[in-house]
N, C-alpha and C positions, 0 to 999 in steps of 0.2 A: 719793827712793823706798827705797834701803840705807838711810838714818839713821830713817826712818819704822819700818822694820821692826825694825831693832835694838831701837828703843823698844817696840815691841809685845812683843818678847822681854822685855825688862827687865821691863816692867809684868807680864809673866805669872809671871817668876821673884818678883818683890815679894808678888804675890795669893798665891802658895804659902808665902812667908815669913810673910806674916801670918797664914796660916792655922796655920801650927806655933808662932806666937809664944807662945802660952801656956805651951806645952809646953816650950819653950826656955826661958822665964823662969823655970821653975822649977828649970831645971838650971844657969843661966847667971846671971852676977851684973847687976844694975842697968846697970852702966856699957856691957856690949856692946849690952843692950837700947837704950838712947839711941843708940849709934852708928847702930846699923841704922836707928832712925827717922830719924835725921838724913839719913843717904842715901836713905831713901826718898822722904824731903820734897823732896831737892834733884832726885832723878830725876822728879818728877812736876811740878815747875816747868818742868824741861827739855823734858816732854813737852808742856805746854802752850805753852811759847815757841815749839816748832816746828809746834804746830797754828797758832798764830796765823799764822806765816810762810807756812805753805801757804795758808791761807785767803787773805791778802792776795795772794799771786801768783795764785790764780785768781779772785779779783777784778779784779785788773789785766788778765787775759788777756780776760775778758769786756766790759772796758770798751774797750779798744783795737779802732781800726777795723779792720774786714776787708779785707785787701789781696789783691785777684784778680790773679795774673799772666796776662795775656793768652796765648791759644795764639798760638805762631809762626803768620806769614803766610806760606802756601805759594803761590809763584808758580804761576799757571795754566800749564799746558803750553800751547805754541803747537799750532795744528793741525797734523797730520803734513803734510810736503811730500807733492803728488801723486807717484804712482808713476813719472810720465814728468817729472819735473822736469828741467829744462834750464837751463844759465847762459845768462843772459841774455834768458829767456823772462817773460812776465808772466801771473801766476796770476791768473784769473777770479775773482769772488765765489762760485762754485760750488766753489772749492777744488780743483778738478780740471782743468778746462780750461786749456792753456796756448797763449800766442798769442805771435807775434814780427813787427814789423813791419821790413818791409826794402824796398828800392828804388833808385833812382838819379835825380840830377837830372842832365839831359844836354842839350848843345847840339851840334848839328852843322852844317857850312858846307861847301859843295862848289862847285868851280869847274870848269865843263865847258871845255875846251879843243875840242872834238868832239863831236857829238851832242846839242847844245843842243835842237834843235826836235823831240827824241824826246820828250820830256815836262819841261818847265822846271819843275813844280812837284814832281816826284820827287826824295825826296833820297836814294832807292835807286840802286843800279847799274841802267841802263836799256841795257844792251847788245842784249837780244834785239829793241829797238825803234830804234835809233838809225837817222836817215836814211842813203839811201844816197848814196854819195860823189857821185853825179851830180846829187844834189838840190840843191847850192849852200847848204847849210843854214847858218843863224847859229851863228857860233861866238862862243866866251868868254861865259859867263853865270855869275853868283853865285847861289847859293840859299842858305838857311839856315833851321834849324826848330829847336825844341826839344820839337816832338813825341813825340820818342823817348823823354822823360822816364817811367820807371815807378815803380810802387808795388806791394806786395804782403803779404799775411798769411798765415804759415804757423799751423796749428793743430795740437794733440793732447790726445787725451783717452784715459785707461785705460777699459775697457770689460770686460763679460763675456765679449765675443766676441775680445779682444786689445786694442791699442792702435788708436784711431782717429785719422787723421791726414788733414791736407787742404790745399789751397792755394786762395786768391783771388790772382790777379794781372791787373795792366791797365796800358794806357799811352795815350797821346794820339794815336795814328797813325790813328784812325779805321777805317772798314771798307775805303777806296779803296786805301791804301798809299801815298798821296802824303802830302805835307805837310798838307793838308786846313785845318780849322779847329780842330784841337786836341780834336775828337769822341773819347770814351772807347772804348776796344777791349778786350773781354775776352781776356787771353791765356789764363791758366791758371782754371780753375774746377772742382776735382774733389774727393772723399772717398775714402780708402781705408781697407781694413780687412782684416788679413791678407795674403792674396795678391791681393785684389781690389781695383778701383778703378773709379769711375764718374763720369764728367763730362769736362771738355775739358781735353786737356793735349796733350803731344807724342807725335804717332804713331809707333809701333815701327818704322814703314818708312824713316824719314828718318833722318839721319846726325850729329845734334848732338854726339856724343861723339868722333867721328873726323875733326873738321874743324878747321883752323887758325882762330886767332883773326884778324878783320877790324876796319877800322874802319868799313866800310859795315855799316849798320844789318841790311841782310838776310843778309849773307855770300857766300862765294865762289860761283863756278858750279860745278856738281856737286855740290851742297849743298841741304839740304832741311830746313826747322824747322816742318813743318806741324804745327798744334795741330788735333787733332779731337775731337768728343764721341764718347766711346767708352766700351765695357765691357771692362775688360782683366784677364787673368789672369796671374799671374808665377808661374812654378815653378823654384824653386831645384834645380840639378841636383848640386852641390857648392859648396865656399866660392869657386871660382873659375868657374863657369858657370851661366848661367840662361837659361830660354827665358819669351818674352812673346808672348801671343796676345791679338787685340785685336779687337772688332766694333765698326766706326766707321760712324756716320752721317753723313748728308750727301749731296747730289746732286752727284756727280763729273763730269757731262759739263756743257758749257759752251755750248749753243747760243742765241745772244742772239734774242730778238724782234726783229720787223721786216719790212718786206716782201719777199716773195720776187723773186729777181733771179737770171734766167738766166746762169748762169756756165760751162755747158759742154754740149757737144753731141758726141754720139758718133759712131761710125763709120756708124750707122744713120741718122744724121741726126736722132735723137731728142732734144727737149729738156730737158735735166736742171736743174733749178731747185733753190736751197738752200732746206733746212726752215726754218720760222720758228718752231717748236714744240718742247719737248722734254717728256716725259712725267715725269721723275724717276725714280730708280731704285725698283725693289721691294725690292732686298736690302741690307743694309751691307755694306760693304767688309770683308773680312779682310786683317789684316796679322800680321805676325809678324817676331820678332828673337830671335837666339841669342848671346848673349855669351859670349865666352871672354877670359879673363886671365888673364896669365901668373902663377905663384906669387909673383914678385917684385913684382907691380904696375905693373911697367914697360912692359909691352904689353897691348893688347886688340884683339880681333877681334868684329867685328860681322856675322852675316848676316843679310839682311832679305828678305821675300817680302812679296806684295800680290796679292790677287785682288778684282775687283769688277766690279759688270755697267753697261753703257754702253748707255743706253736713249733713244731717240726715239718721239715719239708726237704726230700730229695728230689722232686721235679713238680712242675706246674700241677700236674694231676695227681701226685702222690705226697699228702701232706695229712698232719693230724693235730688236733687243737684238744687243749683243756682249758679250764678255769682255774686259775689261782687266786686264792683269796685269804685274809686274815682279818681278825679282829684283836682290840688291846686296850688295855685300861691302865692308867698309871696316876698317881698322886704322890703329892709332897705336902709336908704339915709342920709350921715351926711350934713347936711345944712350948720354946722360950726364944728371945732374941739369938740365943746362942746355941740350941739345939735344934735339928731338922730330921725329920724323917723322910724317907723315900721308899717308894713300891712299885713296881710294876709287873704287868702279868699280858702275855700274848698268845693267841692260838691261830696259827698260820699255816696253809695247804699250799703246796706247789709254789714256792716262792723261797729265794736266797738272798735275794738284793738286798732287803732293807734292814735286817737283823744282823749284827755279827755274829760270826763263829759258827756260822750254821753250813749244811750241807748243801748238795745240788739241789735244786728247784724240784728235779726229777732225773730220773733214767730214762733214756728212750731207745727202742729198738725196732730194726726192721725184722718182720717174722717173714722167714722162708725156709722150706724144708730142705732146700738143697743148694740154691745160689741167692746169697743175698744182694748181688748186683741187680737182680730181675724182682726184687721185693716189690708187692705191690700192697702191703699192708704194713702199718706203722703203729708202735703202740707208746703211749707214755704212761710213766707210774710216777704219780706226784708224791713228794715226800710231806710229811704232816707231824709238826711239832709242837709242845708249848715251850715258854721260856718266862722265868721268872728272875726278878731283881729287887733284893731288898737294901737299905742302907741306911746309917746313921751317921750324921757330922756334928760335930761340935767345936765352939770356938772356945780356945784357952785363954786367949787374950786376944787384943785387937792385932797382933802378930801373929800369932799360935792358930792352926786351926788343923782338926784330923778327921777322919773318914774311916768305917769300918763296913764293908759291903760285900754282899754275896751273891753270885748270878750263877743259873743253871740252863741248859736246854735240855729236853728228854723227848725223843721222837718216837711215834708210833711203830711197834715192831713186830706187829702181825698182818702187814699190807705187802703187797708186792714190791713196793720200793725197797723194803729191809731184805726181801727176798733176795732181790736180782743185785743189791748193793751190799753183800756183807762186809767189806771193808772199811763203809762209810760209818761215821759216829752214830751211836744209839744215846749216847748222853754225854754231857759234858758238864763241868761246872768248875767256878773260879771262887776263891776268897782272897779278899784283899784288904791290907790295913795301910793308910798313908798318913802323913803330914805334911803341911806347908808354912812354911816359915818367911814372913814379909818384914825385913830388917828396915827397909824405908820404902816409900810410895814408889809403886810401880815395878819393884822387885820382888819375884816370888823364887825360892829354892823349895824343892819339894823331894821327898824320898817315900817310896813305896815297895812293900814286899807283896808278892801275890804267890798263891800256891792254888795249882788247877789239876785237873785229870778229866782224860778223854776215855770212854768206852766203846768197842766198836760192837756193829751187831752179830759178827761171827763169835761163837764160842771160842773158849780157851781151850788149845790143846797141849798136847805134851811137849811140844817145841815152840811154841807162838802164844805169848801171853794176848788178851784182847784188850788190855788198860794200858794207858801210857800217863806218867805222873810229869807236871812243870813246876817249877819253882825258879823264881825270878826277882831280883833285886832292880828296881829303877830308881834312876835320879834325875833331878831336872833342875835347870837355872833358866829363869826368863826375865827379860826387862820388856815392859809393856809400854806403849807411847800412843 
């Protein structure tokens, strides 16, 4: 482009020179004119050569194929992780719901040295119903089951009202609590959002957080793990304290159907017969728990409360109700990273649902001096008891840990309940020692020995003892996932 410009300027100069050439010829000699003409001719040839070269370059550019450089491929960004993303959880196709499968494959074996006749199909501790020592009960029996195997699913999802979480968990123990046939039993089924929870899960009245570990699937005496259908509200007080309040459904009375039988005659000679019908509660149970944790998280104290209605009914016009209630306090404290103490105490009246190994919540009667079928008066006599549990756990190594625990239940024996139910338990206790071995991650092997005894309200006679002893060895193998 620069050469072409120079040529144009040169041509302009030559044009001007040509215009003035005649005048110049008149004043210059012919030799100089010839020289100028020769230079003009040379410049003209150079211009023509440059024009031809430029024309060839343009022709070549027009004939050359057009090469289109493709735009760089930009990798499509992956969808953003859900707001509640958790390591090890699976994200469902909606991109927001997270789920996690967990559970355990478990096998249990028990060998009863005493107490065999109480319930030979029950893998759980049966101290509250072992035969009395005078019964000459069969001893030495082996029992095994894998029905304690469980599985569960946790889920979580963000929403406009906060994170929604929930749990579905089941095992194969069935509804009877015995070995059964491996039928499915729902343990947990609930959903929660913010401070609210609805569904079936552990009641605030029981003490799952302040009880020692046992091989026995149910747990130690003085302990409860009852799971109820409930609506629950949790109010944090500060970083170390919170309050739980729940309304719990389900009929907590336990009068069995069957033929009425005269079981008691009062001082006036009136026949009192056991009722055979219960009407169900009209109101949900109210339970509460207050948690206090130490700032270093080594200690935990929980205070529990319970109120519910006990009700019996033989018709719409004839029924009876009484209030059942309970209070409790429990705690645990880690003396060292390897040593932990546990303790619990409850006082309960008119309830048998929440804590293990108890009597019926009450005995109920139709009162009529002549004909029970025409009874117009019902009576409820509630049980009343205290329970206590203490325990100590020690970690011998990362693989070995052991627990020593003792639990007891003792009933008030100077009330109408004790008078009208002489064959029920006055007091019970258990002492247990166990050890767990974890040879590798997720595998636990356990062994436990339990000794227990129950004593009934009735006095010992010449033909019948009022106490029954219990002795059992538990073995357990579990793989958790």
